[in-house]
C-alpha positions in Angstrom: -28.8 -96.0 32.5 -28.5 -98.8 30.4 -32.7 -98.8 31.4 -32.9 -95.3 30.1 -31.3 -96.2 26.8 -33.4 -99.3 26.2 -36.8 -97.1 26.8 -35.6 -94.5 24.2 -34.6 -97.6 21.9 -38.3 -98.5 22.3 -40.0 -95.3 22.2 -41.1 -95.1 25.8 -41.4 -91.9 27.6 -38.7 -90.8 30.5 -40.7 -87.8 31.3 -37.8 -86.0 30.7 -38.3 -83.0 27.4 -36.2 -84.4 24.6 -34.0 -81.9 23.5 -34.5 -79.5 20.4 -32.6 -77.1 18.6 -30.9 -74.5 20.9 -33.4 -71.0 21.1 -32.4 -68.2 19.4 -31.6 -65.4 21.7 -33.4 -62.3 22.0 -32.7 -59.8 18.8 -30.5 -56.9 20.7 -32.5 -53.4 21.3 -32.3 -51.1 18.4 -30.4 -48.6 19.6 -32.1 -45.2 21.0 -32.6 -42.5 17.4 -30.7 -39.3 18.3 -33.1 -36.5 18.8 -34.9 -34.5 16.7 -33.9 -31.2 16.4 -37.1 -29.0 16.5 -36.2 -25.6 15.5 -36.6 -26.5 11.8 -38.9 -26.2 9.3 -41.8 -28.6 9.3 -44.7 -29.2 7.4 -46.9 -26.4 10.2 -44.6 -23.3 9.4 -46.5 -20.8 7.0 -44.6 -19.7 4.0 -43.9 -16.1 5.9 -42.3 -18.7 8.8 -40.2 -20.5 6.4 -39.1 -16.9 4.2 -38.4 -15.7 8.4 -36.2 -18.2 8.5 -34.1 -18.5 5.5 -33.4 -14.7 6.4 -32.1 -15.6 9.5 -30.0 -18.6 8.4 -28.3 -15.9 5.7 -27.5 -14.1 8.5 -26.3 -16.9 10.6 -23.7 -17.5 7.8 -21.6 -14.3 8.3 -20.4 -16.5 11.4 -21.5 -13.7 14.5 -25.1 -15.8 14.4 -25.7 -19.3 15.5 -28.9 -20.8 14.9 -29.6 -22.9 18.3 -31.0 -26.6 17.7 -34.1 -26.7 20.2 -35.1 -30.4 21.5 -37.9 -31.9 23.2 -36.2 -32.6 26.3 -34.6 -29.8 28.8 -31.5 -32.0 29.3 -30.9 -32.1 25.6 -31.6 -28.4 24.8 -29.5 -27.2 28.0 -26.7 -28.9 26.5 -26.9 -27.9 22.9 -27.3 -24.1 23.9 -24.6 -23.5 26.4 -22.5 -26.7 27.1 -24.8 -27.3 30.4 -27.6 -29.1 31.4 -30.1 -29.3 34.2 -29.0 -31.1 37.7 -30.2 -33.9 38.7 -33.6 -34.4 40.5 -33.1 -37.8 41.6 -35.8 -39.1 39.4 -35.5 -41.0 35.6 -36.5 -38.5 32.9 -39.1 -41.0 31.3 -41.9 -38.7 29.1 -40.6 -35.0 30.8 -40.7 -32.6 28.1 -39.8 -28.9 27.7 -42.8 -27.0 28.2 -42.7 -25.2 25.2 -42.3 -28.8 23.0 -45.2 -30.8 24.7 -48.0 -30.2 22.0 -47.6 -33.2 19.8 -48.2 -31.8 16.1 -46.5 -29.4 14.1 -47.8 -26.4 13.9 -50.2 -26.6 16.8 -48.6 -25.1 19.6 -44.8 -23.6 19.9 -43.3 -23.2 16.5 -40.2 -21.4 17.2 -36.1 -21.5 15.8 -33.3 -19.2 17.9 -30.4 -17.6 17.1 -27.5 -16.3 19.1 -25.0 -13.9 19.3 -22.6 -14.7 22.0 -20.4 -11.6 21.5 -23.0 -9.1 21.9 -25.1 -10.9 24.0 -27.9 -11.3 21.6 -30.5 -13.5 21.1 -33.4 -13.6 18.1 -36.2 -16.1 18.4 -38.5 -16.6 15.3 -41.9 -17.5 16.7 -45.5 -18.8 15.1 -47.7 -19.6 17.8 -50.5 -22.6 16.7 -54.1 -23.1 17.4 -53.8 -24.7 20.7 -52.4 -21.6 22.2 -55.7 -19.5 21.3 -56.9 -17.2 24.3 -59.7 -14.9 23.2 -61.2 -16.3 19.6 -58.4 -15.6 16.6 -56.0 -14.3 19.4 -53.0 -15.7 20.9 -53.0 -16.4 25.0 -51.0 -13.9 26.8 -49.1 -16.8 29.0 -48.4 -18.6 25.8 -46.7 -15.2 25.0 -45.0 -15.0 28.0 -43.5 -18.6 27.8 -41.6 -17.6 25.0 -40.3 -14.8 26.2 -39.4 -16.5 28.9 -37.9 -18.9 26.8 -36.3 -16.4 24.9 -34.5 -14.1 28.3 -33.6 -17.1 29.3 -32.0 -19.5 26.4 -29.9 -15.8 26.3 -29.3 -16.3 29.7 -27.8 -19.4 30.0 -25.4 -19.0 26.9 -24.4 -16.0 28.3 -24.2 -16.9 32.1 -24.7 -20.6 32.3 -27.4 -21.8 34.1 -30.1 -20.0 36.0 -33.8 -19.8 36.5 -36.3 -17.2 36.2 -37.0 -14.7 39.2 -38.9 -12.4 37.8 -40.8 -11.4 34.3 -42.2 -7.9 33.8 -44.2 -8.3 30.4 -46.0 -5.2 29.2 -48.6 -6.3 26.1 -48.9 -3.6 23.3 -50.7 -5.3 20.5 -52.6 -8.3 20.6 -51.1 -11.2 19.0 -53.2 -13.8 16.0 -52.8 -17.4 15.7 -50.2 -18.3 13.3 -48.5 -14.6 13.3 -44.5 -14.8 12.9 -43.1 -12.8 15.5 -39.6 -11.9 15.9 -38.3 -12.0 19.7 -35.6 -9.9 20.1 -33.7 -10.2 23.5 -30.5 -8.8 25.2 -28.1 -8.9 28.2 -28.6 -6.2 29.3 -25.8 -6.7 32.3 -24.6 -9.2 35.0 -24.4 -8.9 38.4 -22.7 -11.4 40.7 -25.1 -14.1 40.4 -27.8 -12.0 38.6 -28.8 -11.7 34.8 -30.7 -8.1 33.5 -32.5 -8.9 29.9 -34.7 -7.3 28.1 -36.3 -7.7 24.7 -39.4 -7.0 22.5 -41.9 -8.9 20.4 -42.4 -7.2 17.2 -43.9 -9.0 13.8 -41.3 -10.0 11.8 -41.4 -7.6 9.4 -41.1 -4.9 12.2 -43.9 -2.9 11.5 -46.0 -3.5 14.8 -44.6 -4.1 18.4 -46.6 -6.4 20.0 -44.9 -6.5 23.7 -41.9 -5.6 25.5 -40.6 -7.2 28.8 -37.7 -7.2 31.2 -36.5 -10.5 33.5 -33.9 -11.0 36.0 -32.3 -14.4 35.8 -30.2 -15.9 38.8 -27.9 -18.3 39.1 -28.3 -20.8 41.5 -26.0 -21.1 44.9 -23.4 -23.6 43.8 -23.2 -24.8 47.8 -26.6 -24.7 47.9 -26.8 -27.3 44.5 -23.7 -29.3 46.1 -25.5 -29.8 49.4 -29.2 -30.4 47.9 -27.2 -33.5 45.1 -25.3 -35.3 47.7 -28.7 -35.6 50.2 -30.4 -36.9 47.0 -27.4 -39.8 46.7 -27.9 -40.7 50.7 
């Protein structure tokens, strides 16, 4: 020990690294930002979309209707709509996204806002299809129209019947939808039979002048026994 002290006094290295100041601890990770509600006006909304949105907000001020928030991920979206979340699939969500919310850029894809009347089992969905949804030049792809119909009816079914999956969707396309048009999808739960929910809807321009499509849908609640068995298998 005395040799080490003597060497230090003479400035001779002992082979041990000198003690420096304590290393600062790494900064704590920032808390995650709350999910962004996408069912609100943004720079991609047209003047007509904003006007009809304000009209529906005024209608919701009466209390019978409620504006539904909408998020990019299905777990957050489902919890906001019906207070339920989809069953876990055994894998981390990563960058999984709700399909109609997968397109980046305001106004490029599906711009929509939903309003629910739970007592009447009705839903209104205000929609503006963007340029990334083009089928024939200047027109909205039929699959995009089917997507927003399925989303609107599925959300209505989720609100009145709990978690459901689409079993059947039948659509009559009556008039083409120009890109950037403002539509109003009006969905209604016609009846509930056991685990089945039967719904219908009409797709009109937001001013009500043109009927673009009408549809019916059958949605089914998953079998709870099968869900519990699948959940048990995933945990093993």
